[in-house]
C-alpha positions in Angstrom: -75.0 98.5 199.9 -72.8 96.4 197.6 -73.7 98.8 194.7 -72.8 101.9 196.7 -69.4 100.4 197.6 -68.7 99.5 194.0 -69.7 102.9 192.9 -67.4 104.6 195.5 -64.6 102.3 194.4 -65.1 103.2 190.7 -65.2 106.9 191.5 -62.0 106.7 193.6 -60.3 104.8 190.9 -61.3 107.3 188.3 -60.2 110.3 190.4 -56.9 108.6 191.1 -56.1 108.3 187.4 -57.1 111.9 186.7 -54.9 113.1 189.7 -52.0 111.0 188.5 -52.0 112.4 185.0 -52.3 115.9 186.2 -49.5 115.5 188.8 -47.1 114.2 186.2 -47.7 117.2 184.0 -47.7 119.6 187.0 -44.4 118.1 188.2 -42.8 118.8 184.8 -44.1 122.3 184.6 -43.1 123.0 188.2 -39.6 121.7 187.4 -39.3 124.0 184.4 -40.6 127.1 186.4 -38.1 126.2 189.2 -35.3 126.1 186.6 -36.2 129.5 185.4 -36.3 130.9 188.9 -33.0 129.3 189.7 -31.5 131.0 186.7 -32.5 134.3 188.4 -31.4 133.2 191.9 -28.0 131.8 190.9 -27.4 134.4 188.3 -27.7 137.2 190.8 -25.7 135.4 193.5 -22.9 134.4 191.2 -22.5 137.3 188.8 -23.9 135.6 185.8 -25.8 138.2 183.7 -26.2 135.7 180.9 -28.0 133.3 183.2 -30.3 136.2 184.2 -31.1 136.8 180.6 -32.2 133.2 180.3 -34.7 133.8 183.1 -36.2 137.1 182.0 -38.1 138.2 178.9 -36.1 140.9 177.2 -38.7 143.5 177.9 -39.4 142.8 181.5 -39.5 145.5 184.2 -39.2 145.6 188.0 -41.6 147.4 190.2 -41.4 148.4 193.8 -42.6 151.1 196.2 -40.0 153.6 197.4 -39.6 154.8 201.0 -41.3 158.0 199.8 -44.4 155.9 198.9 -44.1 156.3 195.1 -43.9 153.7 192.4 -40.4 152.9 191.1 -40.1 151.1 187.7 -36.7 149.9 186.5 -35.9 148.3 183.2 -34.9 144.7 183.3 -31.8 145.4 181.2 -30.6 148.1 183.6 -31.2 145.6 186.5 -29.2 142.9 184.8 -26.4 145.4 184.1 -25.8 145.8 187.8 -24.4 142.2 187.9 -20.8 142.0 186.8 -19.7 138.7 185.2 -17.9 136.5 187.8 -18.5 138.9 190.7 -20.3 136.9 193.4 -22.6 138.7 195.8 -23.6 137.8 199.3 -27.2 136.8 198.4 -29.0 133.6 199.4 -32.3 132.9 197.6 -35.0 130.4 198.0 -38.3 129.7 196.2 -41.3 130.1 198.5 -44.2 129.1 196.2 -45.2 128.5 192.6 -48.7 128.4 191.2 -49.5 127.9 187.5 -52.3 127.3 185.1 -51.5 126.2 181.5 -49.0 128.8 180.3 -49.2 131.4 183.1 -47.6 131.3 186.5 -46.9 133.3 189.6 -44.0 132.6 192.0 -42.7 134.0 195.3 -39.0 134.0 196.3 -37.0 135.3 199.3 -33.6 136.8 198.8 -31.5 137.3 201.9 -28.6 139.7 201.8 -27.0 139.2 205.2 -26.5 142.3 207.3 -28.5 144.4 204.9 -32.0 143.4 203.6 -34.4 140.6 203.1 -36.2 140.9 199.8 -39.5 139.3 198.9 -39.9 138.9 195.1 -43.1 138.2 193.3 -42.9 137.0 189.7 -45.3 136.7 186.8 -44.1 134.1 184.3 -45.4 133.0 180.9 -44.6 130.0 178.9 -44.1 130.6 175.2 -41.9 129.1 172.5 -41.4 126.1 174.8 -39.9 127.8 177.9 -41.0 129.8 180.9 -39.8 133.4 181.2 -40.2 136.0 183.9 -42.1 138.9 182.4 -42.7 140.9 185.5 -41.0 141.2 188.9 -42.4 143.2 191.9 -40.6 143.2 195.1 -40.4 144.6 198.6 -37.8 144.5 201.3 -37.3 144.7 205.0 -34.1 145.3 207.0 -32.0 142.4 207.9 -32.6 141.7 211.6 -29.8 142.9 213.9 -28.9 140.4 216.6 -27.4 141.6 219.8 -24.2 140.0 221.0 -23.9 139.2 224.6 -20.9 140.2 226.6 -19.3 138.0 229.2 -20.8 140.1 232.0 -24.4 139.3 230.8 
């Protein structure tokens, strides 16, 4: 019985060291991926095309399905050109999830444009030359929910 307890203790100790070293590395990578995604979120919200260029690979494209059920592909440069320097937009973004392995990652974000749409963005990111870049963005959207206002007679 004593041998079993000792063996369990050694196994737990070993796994805790492995988990600790992975979590330190994972934390650093998650922070770097988050920084890239925040370049996208803040760049679009605050009219900072240069910040968007920091987030995206120069050859990235955006993909979505149109209301007519066809595939729409837009160049990343054309997308970035829609954001005028210094012109803030009414967008609020948040990162939903990040998953990565070595030098490849996927992420999900939600972008709310009040009184218009809620976008769900899916990103493919790759780490090369020391930094994470978005190489692909697919997205969908739904209408912003309309809330009814009550009158005094209600």
